N, C-alpha and C positions, 0 to 999 in steps of 0.2 A: 278681438276688439270689444265685442259686447260684454264678455265675461269680466273685463277689467275696468269697466266704467261703472259709475254709481249714479250720477245725476244725469240720467238719459235725456230728460226733457230740455236740458240746457247745454250739455257738453258733447253729446255724441249722436247727432242726427245722421241717419244713414238711409240708403235705398238699396233695393235688390234688383239687379238687372239680369234678366234671362236672355232669351233669344230675340226679344223685341216684339211688342204687340201694341200696347196702349200708347197713343200718340200724345197724350196730355203731358204738359210740362211737370217735371218732378215725380212722375210715376216710377221712373226707373233710374233716376240720378238725383244726387243731393249736392248742389253747389255749396261749397263751404263745409261740407261734411264728408262722409265716407260712402262710396258706392261699392257694394259687393257685387262684382261682375262674375257671373256664372258661365261666361262664354267658353271656358275650357271643359265644361261638363257636357260632352257631346256623345256619350256612350250610346250605342245601339246594340243590344245583345238579345238574341232570340233564345228562349228556353229550349232544352232538348226535345220536349214534347210539342214544341211549336204553338203552344197555347198562350204564351206570355212574352212580351217584349219589354225589356228595361231600357228606358231612354233618359237622356239628360236634359235638364231644364235650359241649358244654354244653346240647344239646337234650334234651328228652324225646321219646319216640316220637310223642307227640301233636302235636309241632311239625312232624314230618316227613311223616307219612302223609297229611294232607289235601292237601299239595302233589302227592303221587304219585297219590292217588285221582283227582284232577282230570285226570290224564293217562292213566288206566287202566294205571298201573304200580305195582309193589311192590318192596320189598326184604325179605329175610329178617331181621327185626328183632324188637324186644321186643313182648310181648303186652299190656302195660299202658301206657296213654298217658302216665302220670306217671313212668315209669321212665326213668332217664337213659341216654343212648347209651354214654358212655365206659366206665362200669363194666360194663354188660351185655356189650359186645363183648369187652373185654379179659379178662373172666371166663369166656368161652366162649359163653354165650348160647343160649337155646332160643326157638324161634319157632313160630308156627302152621305155617310152611313147612318145619320141620326134617326131617320124613320125606322131603321132596323134595330138600332142599338141604343137609342136615347142620346142624351147630351154626352159630350166627350168625357166629362168628369165621371159619368156613371160607368165608364169602362176602365177606370183605375182599380186595380186589385190591391195595390200597396203603394204608399208614399214613403220614401226615405226622407226624414225631416230632421233638421237641426233646430232644436227648441231654443228659446231665448237665452239660456245660460250655457249653451254649447253641447248639451246632451243630444246624441244622435239616436233616433228611434225609428222603428218601422211602424207605420200607421196603417191599419187594415181593419178587418171585421172584429179583431180581438180588442180594439179600442174604438168602439162605434161612435162615441161622441166626437172625438177628434177626426175620425175618418169622415164623418158627415160634414164637419166644419170646413174641411179642406176642399169640399166640393161646392165651390161658389164663394168661399171665404177669402179669396184673393191673398194678399200678402200680410194677413193679420195674425198668423199663428207661428211663424218661423220661416226657415229657408228650406224649401224642398230641393233636395239634391238628386233625387231619382224618382221616376214614375214607372211602375210596373203595370203594363197595359194589356188587357185582353187582346188576343190576336186570333185571326181567322183566315181561312183559305180565301184567296181572291185573285182572279186573273184580270185580263183586260175587260174594260167596259166602255159604255157609250157616253160621250160628253162633248161639250164644246159651247161656243157662242154663236148666236144668230142675232144680227142687227136689223132693225126695221125703222122706217120713218115714224115720226110722232103721229102722223095721221091715222095710224092703225091702232091707236091707244084703246079705243072702246072694245075692239076685238080681244086685245090682250087682257084687259081687266075681266072680261067675261070668262076667258079661258082660265085665268088665275083663280077666280072664285070657284069655277068648276073643279079644277084639280085640287085646290086646298080644302074644299068642302066635301070631297068625294067620300062616300061610305060604302065599302071600306076604302081607306087611303092606301094607295099602292106603296108598299114600304121600300121599293127599289127606286122610287122617283124622288129627286131633289131638284129644287128650282131656286134661282135668284133672278127676280124680275126687276130690272133696273132702268132708270131714265137718267141719261147723262147730258149735261149742259156744257158744251165746249164751243169756242169760236162763235158765241152768240146764238146758238140754236140747240134744240133738244133732239136726241135720238133714243130709241129703245134698244137695250142690250140685254138679251136673256141668256142665262147660263143654265143649260140643261144637263142633268146627270141621270143615268139609269144604270144602277150598279149590279144588275143581275149578271151572273156568269153561267153559261156562255153569254157573251154580249149580244144584245139585240138592237140592231140599228133602227132608228125611228120607231120606238115602241108606241103603241096606240094611246097610252096615257098622255103623250105630248102632242098628239095629232092636232088638237084644236089650236096649238101654237104654231106648229111647223107648217100647217096649211095656210097660214097668214102670208100674204104677199102684198107688196114686194119685200124682198130680203136684200139688204145692201151688203151684208157680209155673212158668210156661213162657214164655221170651222168645225162642224160636227164630224166626229170620227170615233173609231174604236182604238183605244190605246191604253197605256198603263197610268196609274194614279199620278205618278210624278209629273208626267207630261201635262196633265190638266192643272195641277197646282202651279206649275211654272207659267202657264198661260194666264191664270188669274193674277199672278204676281206682276205680270207685265202691265196690267191695267192700273196699277198703283205704284208707280216708281218712287224710289226714295229720294231724299234730298230737298224736299219742299216742306213748308209749314203745313200742318194738317190738323183737323179736328174731326171727331165723331160726335154724333148726338142721336138719340134714339127714343122710340116709344113702342109699346106693344098695344094692340087693340084687336077687337073682334073682326071677323071676316065679313066684308061688305064691299061690293063694287062701288056704290056711290061714295062711301067713305074713302076708299083708295083714291078715287078721282079728286075728292075734296082735299085730301092731304097732298096729292101731287100739285094741285093748283096753289096751295099755300107755299110749296117749295118754289114754284115758278114766281110767285109774287116776291119771295125773299131774294131770289137770285137777281132780280132786276135791280136791287139796291147795291149789288156788289159786282155786277158783271164786268166792270172795267178794271177790276183788280188784276194786277200782273200775274200771269201764270195760273189763272183760275181754272181748276177742274172741280166740277160740282156734280154730285150724283145722289140720287135717292133710290134705295132698293127696298123691295117688298119680298119677304121670305115666308113661306108657309110654316106655321108652327102648329101642326095638327096634334090631336090627342094621341096619334100614333107615336109621337115623340114624348109628349109631356107625361104620359102614363107609364113610361118604361121604368122609372126609378123615383117616383115622386116622394116616397117616404125616406129615401136614403141620400138625397142631396138637399141643399138648402134653398133651392130656387123658388119654392113656393107654388109651383105649377102642378096641376093635376087635371083629371078629366072633367071636373066641374067647370073649368074655364072654357070648355068647348074648343073649337078650332080657332086659333089665333093667327095674327100676322105680326111678324117682327119687322119693324120699319126702321131704316138706318139712313141718316143723312151724312155724307162724307164730303169734306171740302178740303182742297189743297190750293195753296197760293204761294207767292214768292216773298213778299215784303212784309216786314214786321209792322210797318206803318198801316197796313190794312187789317191788323189783328182785331182792333176794336170793332170796326164796321162789320167784319165777317162774323165775329162772335154775336153781335147784336142781331144780324140777319138770321143766324141759326136759331137763336133764342126766340125770335119772332115766329119763325116757322114752327118751332116746338109748341109755343103757346097756342097757335092757330090749330095745329094738328090735335093737341089734347082737347081743345074746346070742341072741335068737330066730333071727336070720338065720344066725348061726354054727351053731347047733344043727341048723338045717334044711339046712346045707351050701350056703347061698345068699348068703353074705357077699361083698361086693365092696369093694375099697379106694377106689374113686372117690368123692370128696367134691366135689360141685358147688360151686365157689367162691362163686358169687353167692347161694347159700343157706346158706353155712357160718357157724357161730357162732364167736366168740372161743374159742380152745382147740382147735378142730378144725384139721386139717392138710390142706387141699386140695392144696397143692403136693406134699406127700408122697404123696398119693393118686394122683398122676399116674404113680407108679412110680419106682423108683430111677434108671433110665436117663434118663428125662425130667427128673427133678429135677437130676441131675448136668449134663445138657445146659443147663438154665436157668442154673445157677451158672456154667458155663463162658462162656456168652454175656454174663452180667452182668460177669464179670471182664474180658472183652474190650472191652466198650463203656463200662464204668463201673469202671475200675481202682481208683479210690479208694472205691468202694462207697457213693457218696453216697445212692443210692436204697435202700440197705439200712440205713444208719446214720441218715440225716437224715429219712427218710420212714417213721416207725415204724408208721403205721396200716396196717390190713388185714393181708395175709398175706405174710410175707417168705420168701426162699429159704433 
């Protein structure tokens, strides 16, 4: 299709659809144009030496992990079974294993890529400019048809959810700051600290992971959290990776309207509280929306993650940023008539959260692409030098700028 068109900006708008990740409209479809659906690219092939697994961009992580669990292997991939491979990896990607191995994109050893005029190439350390560009560059350089991922031995480990009433918030914030700011950071510990608003009230839902093998139940690093009482639900257990990703997928069912919006900021208990209060103020404006499911999550982004491959990806993070927090607001609802009000409420929250971070001296320009909303600028958040580098690579491999003009969805350079 691409090779036989000439006026791409006017005649041949298209989109690339992988396994499904970004909820924003137009990111993976092109009404009135062409959608390249990679859903049949679901290969999972482990190398004979068990050090690499080749996976297809049309898979969800729930298609991959059962094959690896059966061999006591794992790759650093997505945390939700229904999330697609292609979008997560090219947007950076965060894993349960990120404190050990960095961002998901840092664990790719080779991309099979279809360039704008149809040439198929393998992109790896032998082409360092394009190899780096694909790590955070999203859909701007071609169509990835295979990811070859570092693979490691992994058995069962400890993970699950614990729910608490909102009245325990101050204890959780203190525990979060203690874990996220620990020196050294425990590389086997991963945490998603969330507040969910449903049926008119808030509750706290923490997802804990401790990926050490042999598995250790209730490791000391999480004791400040697990000692908090009361607990209204506890699913902590030792099991395989697939099991945990299916559980997380159940918290975000498909079939509803959805938006993500995000910011990154420094580590501070008072700032986390202020950002939560801004989320509470915003939800009051939309709490009557039909089918509303509204949550805000805080995730540690310690230097243990950001220093793993800071010079070989485009994300623009390194140890000089210090320990960060990745904050993510997710909203689901039923009716299109509520779209405008919900978008306005989300933007109100973001403005208040950014203002609070700036006043605290803890603002950070990084915008995680996989959580970004339309109107945010994750590419710009990588920093001026990385953005310029991405544009240079684009001009080199796509001189007619097909993937800038003819692929309008998601985030452009």
